[in-house]
VEXMAR-161537 format. One line per 10 residues: their letters; for each residue x, y, z of N, C-alpha, C. Coordinates in nm, 2 decimals, padded with zeros to 4 digits. Last residue first. Example, Ala and Ser with C-alpha at 12.3 -4.5 7.8 and 13.67 -1.06 7.14 Angstrom:
REM residues 2
sa = 01.28/-00.22/00.71/01.37/-00.11/00.71/01.29/00.00/00.79 | 01.32/-00.57/00.78/01.23/-00.45/00.78/01.32/-00.33/00.78
This chain:
REM residues 286
nntklklqae = -00.35/00.89/01.02/-00.23/00.95/00.98/-00.12/00.85/00.94 | -00.65/00.74/00.89/-00.55/00.76/00.99/-00.42/00.82/00.94 | -00.92/00.93/00.74/-00.82/00.82/00.74/-00.72/00.85/00.85 | -01.11/01.12/00.65/-01.14/01.02/00.76/-01.05/00.90/00.75 | -01.07/01.31/00.48/-01.08/01.18/00.42/-01.12/01.08/00.52 | -01.05/01.52/00.66/-01.15/01.53/00.55/-01.18/01.39/00.49 | -00.83/01.44/00.81/-00.96/01.47/00.88/-01.07/01.46/00.77 | -00.63/01.43/00.62/-00.67/01.31/00.68/-00.81/01.32/00.75 | -00.61/01.71/00.56/-00.65/01.61/00.45/-00.70/01.48/00.51 | -00.51/01.81/00.80/-00.65/01.85/00.75/-00.70/01.75/00.64
kwlwdriaed = -00.26/01.68/00.80/-00.36/01.66/00.91/-00.50/01.69/00.86 | -00.14/01.80/00.57/-00.16/01.65/00.59/-00.27/01.62/00.69 | -00.14/02.07/00.63/-00.20/02.02/00.51/-00.24/01.87/00.53 | 00.03/02.08/00.86/-00.11/02.12/00.87/-00.19/02.06/00.75 | 00.27/02.00/00.74/00.21/01.92/00.85/00.06/01.95/00.86 | 00.31/02.21/00.55/00.31/02.08/00.51/00.24/01.99/00.61 | 00.36/02.47/00.62/00.22/02.43/00.60/00.20/02.28/00.57 | 00.63/02.52/00.60/00.56/02.52/00.74/00.42/02.46/00.73 | 00.85/02.35/00.41/00.73/02.43/00.40/00.65/02.41/00.54 | 01.08/02.20/00.40/01.07/02.29/00.51/00.94/02.38/00.51
yykqpviksk = 01.07/02.05/00.17/01.05/01.98/00.29/01.02/02.08/00.41 | 01.13/02.25/-00.01/00.99/02.20/-00.01/00.96/02.12/00.11 | 01.40/02.30/00.02/01.30/02.41/00.06/01.16/02.36/00.06 | 01.54/02.08/-00.08/01.51/02.09/00.07/01.41/02.19/00.10 | 01.42/01.95/-00.39/01.50/02.04/-00.31/01.45/02.05/-00.16 | 01.41/01.60/-00.47/01.33/01.72/-00.44/01.41/01.82/-00.35 | 01.66/01.48/-00.68/01.60/01.48/-00.55/01.53/01.61/-00.53 | 01.57/01.44/-01.03/01.66/01.50/-00.92/01.58/01.49/-00.79 | 01.60/01.34/-01.37/01.54/01.33/-01.24/01.63/01.40/-01.14 | 01.52/01.35/-01.73/01.60/01.37/-01.61/01.53/01.35/-01.48
ngsflkvnrq = 01.37/01.37/-01.95/01.45/01.25/-01.93/01.54/01.25/-01.81 | 01.11/01.55/-01.81/01.18/01.51/-01.93/01.25/01.38/-01.92 | 01.14/01.48/-01.47/01.10/01.58/-01.57/01.18/01.56/-01.69 | 01.08/01.36/-01.15/01.12/01.33/-01.28/01.06/01.43/-01.38 | 01.20/01.38/-00.83/01.11/01.45/-00.92/01.16/01.42/-01.06 | 01.23/01.14/-00.57/01.28/01.21/-00.69/01.16/01.27/-00.77 | 01.36/01.03/-00.28/01.24/01.08/-00.33/01.27/01.17/-00.45 | 01.58/00.90/-00.16/01.57/00.90/-00.30/01.43/00.94/-00.35 | 01.62/00.91/00.11/01.53/00.82/00.06/01.50/00.82/-00.09 | 01.77/01.11/00.22/01.83/00.98/00.21/01.74/00.87/00.14
lldtsqqgnd = 01.59/01.32/00.25/01.71/01.33/00.16/01.78/01.20/00.13 | 01.42/01.23/00.44/01.37/01.24/00.30/01.49/01.24/00.21 | 01.48/01.01/00.69/01.54/01.14/00.63/01.50/01.14/00.48 | 01.40/00.77/00.77/01.32/00.88/00.81/01.36/01.01/00.75 | 01.43/00.53/00.50/01.49/00.61/00.61/01.39/00.72/00.65 | 01.28/00.23/00.40/01.28/00.37/00.40/01.35/00.43/00.52 | 01.33/-00.01/00.20/01.36/00.01/00.34/01.39/00.16/00.37 | 01.31/-00.01/-00.08/01.19/00.00/00.00/01.21/00.01/00.15 | 01.57/-00.01/-00.17/01.49/-00.13/-00.19/01.36/-00.13/-00.10 | 01.74/00.20/-00.19/01.71/00.15/-00.05/01.62/00.03/-00.05
tskyllanva = 01.75/00.29/-00.44/01.86/00.21/-00.39/01.84/00.15/-00.26 | 01.45/00.24/-00.63/01.52/00.31/-00.53/01.64/00.22/-00.48 | 01.40/00.23/-00.96/01.41/00.14/-00.85/01.50/00.22/-00.75 | 01.16/00.34/-01.20/01.28/00.37/-01.12/01.28/00.28/-00.99 | 00.93/00.31/-01.34/01.03/00.20/-01.35/01.16/00.22/-01.27 | 00.80/00.55/-01.28/00.74/00.42/-01.25/00.84/00.30/-01.24 | 00.97/00.74/-01.39/00.95/00.73/-01.25/00.89/00.60/-01.20 | 00.95/00.68/-01.66/01.08/00.67/-01.60/01.06/00.66/-01.45 | 00.67/00.74/-01.69/00.72/00.60/-01.71/00.86/00.58/-01.65 | 00.69/01.01/-01.64/00.60/00.93/-01.56/00.64/00.78/-01.57
piagkepskc = 00.86/01.12/-01.84/00.90/01.12/-01.70/00.81/01.03/-01.61 | 00.70/01.05/-02.08/00.83/01.00/-02.05/00.87/01.00/-01.91 | 00.47/01.19/-02.13/00.46/01.06/-02.05/00.59/01.01/-02.02 | 00.54/01.40/-02.29/00.49/01.43/-02.15/00.48/01.30/-02.06 | 00.59/01.27/-02.52/00.70/01.33/-02.45/00.66/01.36/-02.30 | 00.33/01.20/-02.59/00.43/01.10/-02.58/00.55/01.15/-02.50 | 00.20/01.44/-02.61/00.16/01.35/-02.50/00.27/01.25/-02.48 | 00.44/01.70/-02.69/00.35/01.59/-02.74/00.31/01.51/-02.61 | 00.45/02.03/-02.55/00.51/01.89/-02.57/00.40/01.80/-02.63 | 00.37/02.34/-02.72/00.36/02.24/-02.62/00.42/02.11/-02.65
fprflvdalp = 00.37/02.51/-02.93/00.50/02.50/-02.86/00.49/02.40/-02.74 | 00.12/02.50/-03.05/00.23/02.45/-03.12/00.36/02.43/-03.05 | -00.04/02.64/-02.84/-00.04/02.50/-02.85/00.08/02.44/-02.93 | -00.01/02.92/-02.89/00.05/02.86/-02.78/00.07/02.71/-02.79 | -00.13/03.03/-03.12/-00.01/03.09/-03.07/00.07/03.01/-02.96 | -00.35/02.86/-03.18/-00.26/02.90/-03.28/-00.13/02.95/-03.23 | -00.48/02.82/-02.94/-00.45/02.71/-03.02/-00.35/02.74/-03.13 | -00.53/03.08/-02.85/-00.42/03.00/-02.78/-00.38/02.88/-02.87 | -00.74/03.14/-03.02/-00.62/03.22/-03.03/-00.50/03.14/-02.97 | -00.93/02.96/-02.92/-00.89/02.95/-03.06/-00.76/03.03/-03.09
dfwrhmsimn = -00.96/03.06/-02.65/-00.90/02.93/-02.68/-00.86/02.92/-02.83 | -01.08/03.29/-02.57/-00.95/03.30/-02.63/-00.89/03.17/-02.67 | -01.32/03.23/-02.44/-01.32/03.29/-02.57/-01.19/03.29/-02.64 | -01.26/02.91/-02.28/-01.29/03.05/-02.28/-01.28/03.11/-02.42 | -01.17/02.66/-02.21/-01.31/02.68/-02.24/-01.35/02.83/-02.22 | -00.90/02.61/-02.19/-00.96/02.69/-02.08/-01.11/02.70/-02.09 | -00.71/02.34/-02.26/-00.82/02.42/-02.31/-00.89/02.48/-02.19 | -00.52/02.18/-02.15/-00.48/02.32/-02.17/-00.59/02.40/-02.23 | -00.64/01.93/-02.15/-00.62/02.00/-02.02/-00.58/02.15/-02.04 | -00.62/01.81/-02.39/-00.75/01.88/-02.36/-00.73/01.96/-02.23
sdvvgpdtln = -00.28/01.88/-02.49/-00.39/01.79/-02.45/-00.51/01.88/-02.42 | 00.04/01.92/-02.50/-00.07/01.94/-02.60/-00.18/01.84/-02.57 | 00.17/02.01/-02.19/00.15/01.91/-02.29/00.03/01.95/-02.38 | 00.42/02.13/-02.00/00.30/02.18/-02.06/00.28/02.09/-02.19 | 00.53/01.87/-01.77/00.55/02.00/-01.84/00.42/02.04/-01.90 | 00.51/01.65/-01.61/00.51/01.63/-01.76/00.54/01.76/-01.84 | 00.67/01.54/-01.35/00.62/01.67/-01.40/00.62/01.66/-01.55 | 00.63/01.30/-01.09/00.65/01.33/-01.23/00.59/01.46/-01.27 | 00.77/01.16/-00.80/00.69/01.26/-00.86/00.73/01.27/-01.01 | 00.74/00.87/-00.58/00.82/00.96/-00.67/00.72/01.06/-00.74
vsgnkikesl = 00.77/00.68/-00.30/00.68/00.77/-00.36/00.78/00.86/-00.45 | 00.80/00.33/-00.21/00.85/00.46/-00.23/00.75/00.54/-00.30 | 00.79/00.08/00.06/00.78/00.12/-00.08/00.83/00.26/-00.09 | 00.76/00.02/00.33/00.80/-00.09/00.23/00.78/-00.05/00.09 | 00.69/00.23/00.48/00.81/00.16/00.52/00.85/00.06/00.41 | 00.56/00.57/00.50/00.56/00.43/00.45/00.69/00.37/00.48 | 00.60/00.83/00.58/00.52/00.74/00.66/00.52/00.60/00.62 | 00.74/00.98/00.40/00.79/00.97/00.53/00.72/00.86/00.61 | 00.56/00.98/00.18/00.69/00.91/00.17/00.76/00.89/00.31 | 00.37/01.16/00.27/00.34/01.01/00.25/00.46/00.93/00.25
tlsslflayk = 00.52/01.39/00.26/00.48/01.34/00.39/00.44/01.20/00.38 | 00.56/01.41/-00.02/00.67/01.41/00.07/00.63/01.35/00.21 | 00.29/01.43/-00.09/00.37/01.32/-00.14/00.49/01.30/-00.06 | 00.22/01.68/00.00/00.17/01.56/00.08/00.24/01.43/00.03 | 00.34/01.85/-00.19/00.39/01.85/-00.05/00.34/01.72/00.03 | 00.20/01.77/-00.42/00.35/01.77/-00.42/00.40/01.76/-00.27 | -00.06/01.83/-00.36/-00.02/01.69/-00.38/00.13/01.67/-00.37 | -00.03/02.11/-00.34/-00.07/02.03/-00.22/-00.03/01.88/-00.24 | 00.01/02.16/-00.60/00.12/02.19/-00.50/00.09/02.11/-00.37 | -00.23/02.10/-00.71/-00.11/02.02/-00.75/00.00/02.04/-00.65
akgytglqsf = -00.39/02.29/-00.59/-00.42/02.15/-00.57/-00.30/02.06/-00.60 | -00.27/02.53/-00.69/-00.27/02.50/-00.54/-00.29/02.35/-00.52 | -00.33/02.50/-00.96/-00.20/02.51/-00.92/-00.18/02.48/-00.77 | -00.62/02.51/-00.95/-00.55/02.39/-01.00/-00.40/02.39/-00.95 | -00.65/02.77/-00.86/-00.70/02.66/-00.77/-00.63/02.53/-00.82 | -00.54/02.91/-01.08/-00.49/02.93/-00.94/-00.53/02.81/-00.85 | -00.70/02.85/-01.30/-00.56/02.81/-01.30/-00.50/02.81/-01.16 | -00.96/02.94/-01.20/-00.94/02.83/-01.29/-00.80/02.77/-01.28 | -01.02/03.03/-00.87/-00.98/03.07/-01.00/-00.93/02.94/-01.08 | -01.19/03.11/-00.57/-01.17/03.01/-00.68/-01.12/03.08/-00.80
rkkdldffhe = -01.27/03.28/-00.38/-01.13/03.25/-00.38/-01.09/03.16/-00.50 | -01.54/03.29/-00.41/-01.46/03.42/-00.44/-01.31/03.39/-00.45 | -01.63/03.05/-00.32/-01.63/03.08/-00.46/-01.55/03.20/-00.50 | -01.51/02.85/-00.09/-01.54/03.00/-00.11/-01.52/03.03/-00.26 | -01.47/02.64/00.11/-01.56/02.63/00.00/-01.60/02.78/-00.03 | -01.13/02.59/00.21/-01.25/02.67/00.22/-01.34/02.65/00.09 | -00.88/02.47/00.20/-01.00/02.39/00.19/-01.13/02.46/00.19 | -00.71/02.70/00.22/-00.70/02.61/00.11/-00.82/02.53/00.09 | -00.67/02.88/00.42/-00.80/02.89/00.35/-00.81/02.79/00.24 | -00.42/02.87/00.52/-00.52/02.80/00.60/-00.66/02.81/00.53
dlksvgrtvs = -00.24/02.84/00.21/-00.26/02.90/00.34/-00.38/02.82/00.40 | 00.01/02.81/-00.05/-00.10/02.75/00.03/-00.12/02.82/00.16 | 00.10/02.91/-00.37/00.12/02.93/-00.23/-00.01/02.88/-00.16 | 00.28/02.87/-00.68/00.16/02.84/-00.59/00.19/02.85/-00.45 | 00.50/02.89/-00.83/00.42/03.02/-00.80/00.30/03.00/-00.71 | 00.60/02.64/-00.86/00.69/02.75/-00.84/00.62/02.88/-00.80 | 00.40/02.47/-00.94/00.44/02.47/-00.80/00.53/02.59/-00.76 | 00.34/02.46/-01.21/00.29/02.58/-01.13/00.33/02.58/-00.99 | 00.42/02.23/-01.31/00.52/02.34/-01.32/00.47/02.46/-01.24 | 00.29/01.97/-01.11/00.28/02.07/-01.21/00.39/02.17/-01.20
vtnvinfgdd = 00.27/01.60/-01.07/00.26/01.74/-01.02/00.27/01.84/-01.14 | 00.15/01.28/-01.01/00.18/01.38/-01.12/00.16/01.52/-01.06 | 00.32/01.03/-00.83/00.21/01.14/-00.84/00.25/01.24/-00.94 | 00.36/00.70/-00.80/00.41/00.81/-00.88/00.30/00.91/-00.89 | 00.47/00.45/-00.59/00.36/00.54/-00.62/00.42/00.66/-00.69 | 00.59/00.13/-00.58/00.62/00.26/-00.62/00.50/00.34/-00.66 | 00.68/-00.14/-00.35/00.59/-00.07/-00.44/00.64/00.07/-00.47 | 00.82/-00.31/-00.18/00.90/-00.24/-00.28/00.81/-00.16/-00.38 | 00.56/-00.55/-00.17/00.67/-00.48/-00.11/00.76/-00.43/-00.21 | 00.25/-00.48/-00.35/00.37/-00.57/-00.32/00.48/-00.48/-00.25
mlpimlksly = -00.05/-00.35/-00.20/00.06/-00.35/-00.30/00.18/-00.43/-00.25 | -00.24/-00.31/-00.01/-00.26/-00.42/-00.11/-00.15/-00.44/-00.20 | -00.18/-00.09/00.15/-00.18/-00.23/00.21/-00.20/-00.34/00.11 | -00.20/00.11/-00.06/-00.07/00.07/00.00/-00.08/-00.06/00.06 | -00.46/00.19/-00.13/-00.39/00.09/-00.21/-00.27/00.03/-00.14 | -00.54/00.39/00.04/-00.61/00.27/00.04/-00.54/00.15/-00.04 | -00.35/00.59/-00.02/-00.35/00.53/00.11/-00.43/00.40/00.12 | -00.41/00.64/-00.30/-00.28/00.59/-00.26/-00.28/00.52/-00.12 | -00.67/00.74/-00.28/-00.65/00.62/-00.35/-00.51/00.56/-00.31 | -00.62/00.98/-00.13/-00.70/00.87/-00.08/-00.68/00.74/-00.14
lpglynvalt = -00.46/01.11/-00.32/-00.41/01.08/-00.18/-00.48/00.97/-00.12 | -00.63/01.14/-00.54/-00.51/01.06/-00.55/-00.45/01.02/-00.41 | -00.84/01.30/-00.40/-00.86/01.17/-00.46/-00.74/01.09/-00.48 | -00.71/01.54/-00.32/-00.77/01.45/-00.22/-00.79/01.31/-00.28 | -00.60/01.64/-00.58/-00.53/01.63/-00.46/-00.59/01.52/-00.37 | -00.75/01.65/-00.82/-00.61/01.66/-00.83/-00.53/01.64/-00.70 | -01.02/01.60/-00.74/-00.96/01.52/-00.84/-00.81/01.53/-00.84 | -01.06/01.79/-00.52/-01.09/01.65/-00.51/-01.02/01.56/-00.61 | -00.99/02.04/-00.62/-00.91/01.98/-00.51/-00.94/01.83/-00.50 | -01.19/02.06/-00.82/-01.05/02.07/-00.86/-00.96/02.01/-00.75
tefgddnvtf = -01.43/02.05/-00.67/-01.39/01.95/-00.76/-01.25/01.95/-00.80 | -01.45/02.08/-00.32/-01.44/02.15/-00.44/-01.38/02.06/-00.54 | -01.64/01.85/-00.13/-01.51/01.90/-00.17/-01.52/01.98/-00.30 | -01.86/01.70/-00.06/-01.85/01.83/00.00/-01.71/01.89/-00.03 | -01.91/01.47/-00.19/-01.84/01.46/-00.07/-01.82/01.59/00.00 | -02.02/01.55/-00.43/-02.11/01.49/-00.33/-02.05/01.47/-00.20 | -01.85/01.87/-00.50/-01.90/01.73/-00.53/-01.98/01.68/-00.42 | -01.89/02.19/-00.63/-01.87/02.11/-00.51/-01.93/01.97/-00.53 | -01.73/02.43/-00.85/-01.83/02.33/-00.82/-01.79/02.25/-00.70 | -01.65/02.70/-01.04/-01.65/02.65/-00.90/-01.76/02.55/-00.88
drciigannl = -01.53/02.64/-01.37/-01.62/02.70/-01.27/-01.61/02.63/-01.14 | -01.33/02.50/-01.51/-01.36/02.64/-01.54/-01.44/02.71/-01.43 | -01.09/02.29/-01.37/-01.23/02.33/-01.38/-01.24/02.47/-01.42 | -00.88/02.06/-01.48/-00.88/02.21/-01.46/-01.02/02.25/-01.48 | -00.77/01.75/-01.36/-00.87/01.83/-01.42/-00.85/01.98/-01.39 | -00.62/01.42/-01.39/-00.63/01.55/-01.34/-00.74/01.63/-01.41 | -00.45/01.11/-01.35/-00.57/01.18/-01.38/-00.57/01.32/-01.32 | -00.22/00.98/-01.25/-00.21/01.07/-01.36/-00.33/01.16/-01.38 | -00.06/00.81/-01.04/-00.17/00.90/-01.02/-00.16/01.01/-01.13 | 00.03/00.49/-01.09/00.06/00.62/-01.15/-00.07/00.71/-01.13
lkdvkfgqnk = 00.16/00.24/-00.90/00.05/00.32/-00.92/00.09/00.46/-00.97 | 00.28/-00.09/-00.88/00.30/00.04/-00.92/00.17/00.11/-00.94 | 00.21/-00.35/-00.81/00.33/-00.29/-00.75/00.36/-00.15/-00.78 | -00.04/-00.58/-00.75/-00.01/-00.45/-00.80/00.12/-00.40/-00.73 | -00.24/-00.85/-00.83/-00.11/-00.81/-00.77/-00.07/-00.68/-00.83 | -00.58/-00.90/-00.79/-00.47/-00.85/-00.87/-00.35/-00.82/-00.78 | -00.82/-01.02/-00.70/-00.69/-01.08/-00.66/-00.57/-01.03/-00.74 | -01.06/-00.91/-00.73/-01.00/-00.97/-00.84/-00.87/-01.04/-00.81 | -01.09/-00.79/-00.48/-01.18/-00.91/-00.51/-01.12/-00.98/-00.63 | -00.90/-00.58/-00.49/-00.89/-00.69/-00.39/-00.97/-00.81/-00.43
ieevftrisa = -01.01/-00.43/-00.70/-00.87/-00.48/-00.70/-00.85/-00.60/-00.61 | -01.25/-00.37/-00.58/-01.25/-00.45/-00.70/-01.11/-00.51/-00.72 | -01.18/-00.21/-00.37/-01.24/-00.33/-00.34/-01.24/-00.43/-00.46 | -01.09/00.01/-00.52/-00.99/-00.07/-00.44/-01.05/-00.20/-00.40 | -01.33/00.09/-00.64/-01.22/00.05/-00.72/-01.12/-00.03/-00.64 | -01.48/00.17/-00.41/-01.53/00.05/-00.49/-01.41/00.00/-00.58 | -01.33/00.39/-00.32/-01.34/00.27/-00.24/-01.38/00.14/-00.32 | -01.37/00.56/-00.54/-01.23/00.51/-00.51/-01.24/00.39/-00.42 | -01.64/00.60/-00.52/-01.59/00.53/-00.64/-01.45/00.48/-00.61 | -01.65/00.73/-00.28/-01.72/00.60/-00.29/-01.67/00.53/-00.41
lsnldlelvd = -01.53/00.97/-00.34/-01.46/00.88/-00.25/-01.52/00.74/-00.25 | -01.50/01.11/-00.65/-01.60/01.04/-00.56/-01.52/00.95/-00.47 | -01.33/01.20/-00.84/-01.42/01.30/-00.78/-01.52/01.24/-00.68 | -01.21/00.99/-00.96/-01.14/01.05/-00.84/-01.22/01.16/-00.78 | -01.36/00.71/-01.05/-01.38/00.85/-01.06/-01.32/00.91/-00.94 | -01.31/00.42/-01.23/-01.26/00.50/-01.12/-01.29/00.65/-01.15 | -01.34/00.09/-01.35/-01.40/00.22/-01.34/-01.34/00.29/-01.21 | -01.09/-00.08/-01.53/-01.17/-00.07/-01.41/-01.22/00.07/-01.40 | -00.95/-00.31/-01.75/-01.01/-00.18/-01.74/-01.11/-00.18/-01.62 | -00.63/-00.46/-01.82/-00.76/-00.46/-01.75/-00.82/-00.32/-01.74
ieshpfekil = -00.42/-00.62/-02.04/-00.49/-00.49/-02.01/-00.62/-00.52/-01.94 | -00.14/-00.75/-02.17/-00.24/-00.78/-02.06/-00.30/-00.64/-02.01 | -00.05/-00.82/-02.51/-00.06/-00.74/-02.39/-00.16/-00.78/-02.29 | -00.01/-00.92/-02.76/00.01/-01.01/-02.64/00.01/-00.94/-02.51 | -00.07/-00.72/-02.94/-00.15/-00.84/-02.94/-00.13/-00.93/-02.81 | -00.09/-00.41/-02.96/00.00/-00.49/-02.87/-00.07/-00.62/-02.85 | -00.28/-00.33/-03.13/-00.15/-00.27/-03.15/-00.05/-00.35/-03.07 | -00.50/-00.46/-03.04/-00.46/-00.48/-03.18/-00.32/-00.43/-03.20 | -00.51/-00.36/-02.78/-00.48/-00.51/-02.80/-00.44/-00.54/-02.95 | -00.58/-00.10/-02.83/-00.45/-00.13/-02.78/-00.41/-00.28/-02.80
sdrqsdakri = -00.84/-00.12/-02.92/-00.74/-00.07/-03.01/-00.60/-00.11/-02.96 | -00.96/-00.22/-02.68/-00.97/-00.30/-02.80/-00.86/-00.25/-02.90 | -00.91/00.00/-02.51/-00.85/-00.13/-02.48/-00.85/-00.21/-02.61 | -01.07/00.20/-02.62/-00.93/00.21/-02.64/-00.85/00.08/-02.61 | -01.32/00.09/-02.55/-01.29/00.11/-02.69/-01.14/00.12/-02.71 | -01.29/00.10/-02.27/-01.31/-00.03/-02.34/-01.28/-00.02/-02.49 | -01.28/00.38/-02.24/-01.17/00.29/-02.20/-01.18/00.16/-02.27 | -01.54/00.46/-02.32/-01.42/00.51/-02.39/-01.30/00.42/-02.36 | -01.68/00.32/-02.12/-01.71/00.30/-02.26/-01.59/00.34/-02.35 | -01.59/00.44/-01.88/-01.56/00.30/-01.91/-01.58/00.27/-02.06
nrcamivpld = -01.46/00.71/-01.77/-01.54/00.68/-01.88/-01.51/00.54/-01.93 | -01.27/00.70/-01.56/-01.41/00.74/-01.53/-01.51/00.70/-01.64 | -01.03/00.44/-01.51/-01.09/00.54/-01.59/-01.23/00.57/-01.55 | -00.74/00.27/-01.52/-00.84/00.32/-01.42/-00.91/00.44/-01.47 | -00.61/00.00/-01.66/-00.66/00.13/-01.69/-00.77/00.17/-01.60 | -00.35/-00.18/-01.56/-00.49/-00.16/-01.53/-00.52/-00.02/-01.56 | -00.11/-00.37/-01.75/-00.16/-00.24/-01.70/-00.31/-00.25/-01.66 | 00.20/-00.54/-01.77/00.06/-00.55/-01.76/00.00/-00.42/-01.69 | 00.46/-00.49/-02.00/00.42/-00.48/-01.87/00.26/-00.47/-01.86 | 00.61/-00.48/-02.24/00.55/-00.61/-02.20/00.51/-00.60/-02.05
ksllskvaal = 00.68/-00.24/-02.33/00.78/-00.31/-02.25/00.73/-00.44/-02.19 | 00.45/-00.15/-02.44/00.56/-00.18/-02.53/00.67/-00.25/-02.46 | 00.30/-00.09/-02.22/00.27/-00.22/-02.29/00.38/-00.25/-02.39 | 00.42/00.15/-02.15/00.43/00.04/-02.06/00.40/-00.10/-02.13 | 00.34/00.31/-02.37/00.49/00.29/-02.34/00.51/00.17/-02.25 | 00.07/00.30/-02.34/00.13/00.24/-02.46/00.28/00.22/-02.44 | 00.04/00.44/-02.10/-00.01/00.30/-02.11/00.06/00.23/-02.23 | 00.13/00.69/-02.17/00.20/00.61/-02.07/00.17/00.47/-02.08 | -00.07/00.76/-02.35/00.07/00.75/-02.40/00.16/00.67/-02.30 | -00.28/00.77/-02.18/-00.28/00.67/-02.29/-00.14/00.66/-02.34
gisgtagtvi = -00.20/00.99/-02.01/-00.23/00.86/-01.96/-00.22/00.75/-02.06 | -00.19/01.20/-02.19/-00.07/01.16/-02.12/-00.09/01.01/-02.07 | -00.47/01.21/-02.28/-00.35/01.21/-02.37/-00.23/01.15/-02.31 | -00.69/00.96/-02.12/-00.64/01.10/-02.15/-00.51/01.09/-02.23 | -00.73/00.71/-02.02/-00.79/00.74/-02.16/-00.75/00.88/-02.20 | -00.63/00.70/-01.77/-00.56/00.62/-01.87/-00.62/00.65/-02.01 | -00.67/00.80/-01.51/-00.68/00.89/-01.63/-00.62/00.83/-01.75 | -00.42/00.59/-01.36/-00.54/00.66/-01.35/-00.55/00.76/-01.47 | -00.28/00.28/-01.39/-00.27/00.42/-01.45/-00.40/00.48/-01.44 | -00.12/00.03/-01.22/-00.24/00.11/-01.23/-00.21/00.24/-01.29
ikskem = 00.04/-00.26/-01.32/00.06/-00.12/-01.30/-00.07/-00.04/-01.32 | 00.08/-00.59/-01.16/00.02/-00.49/-01.26/00.05/-00.35/-01.22 | 00.32/-00.85/-01.16/00.25/-00.74/-01.09/00.20/-00.64/-01.19 | 00.28/-01.16/-01.33/00.34/-01.03/-01.32/00.26/-00.93/-01.24 | 00.29/-01.49/-01.20/00.21/-01.37/-01.24/00.28/-01.24/-01.22 | 00.50/-01.73/-01.34/00.48/-01.64/-01.23/00.40/-01.52/-01.27
């Protein structure tokens, strides 16, 4: 019987690659969804040497492009792949304000709109009892969203601030997505602060931060632990979702622990507005 595959976006990055290795070590088949195919193919060759009996597919995916996301999903369909798990791991912290071909600011596109769009397109193709895991950030505790969130305003852009808002938007919309699905689940993973290229700000103080800050960061392997735990988590409701989020085991995984998302996040007044605006921009149904 063919095993269902696990999609990992950003699979060539530090946390993504660590998650892929962990899954392969458990004899689970993986689809590496990556923007840089040459790099992904090279890593796949190395992974096959490390895990000789592993099943690894590589497909191109750029979360900064809605067209690329649609092409990726079509390829999944055309290949006839069975998929039951999706790890939205890919992320970016942009130094500068840029707008992509779809008319979205790049940080918002890659960290929020892209993963949301991919999830919505993949759900009809996934096995019953599927599990979508979205990667969020410790910055949710200080990030606030308002009606200007989607504005293409360079003056409102900041490297870490915009990233934090995008990740918080994904956090809130993950709860809404979980309300709307009936045959699967949505969980969240927070890797913490990990020693990866993501923490390089491309600023003059990077060398100083490498000395004073980077040694205290988690390793990619530790950062991947909650993601893998979230992927392998089986909800007690077996995908038969209640309309009450608190009864649906929507969990936030961090380190080796997990907890039900606190009620205060469900009560965010902007959550419904955020979802509706995102669907309008993505031209998808609620």
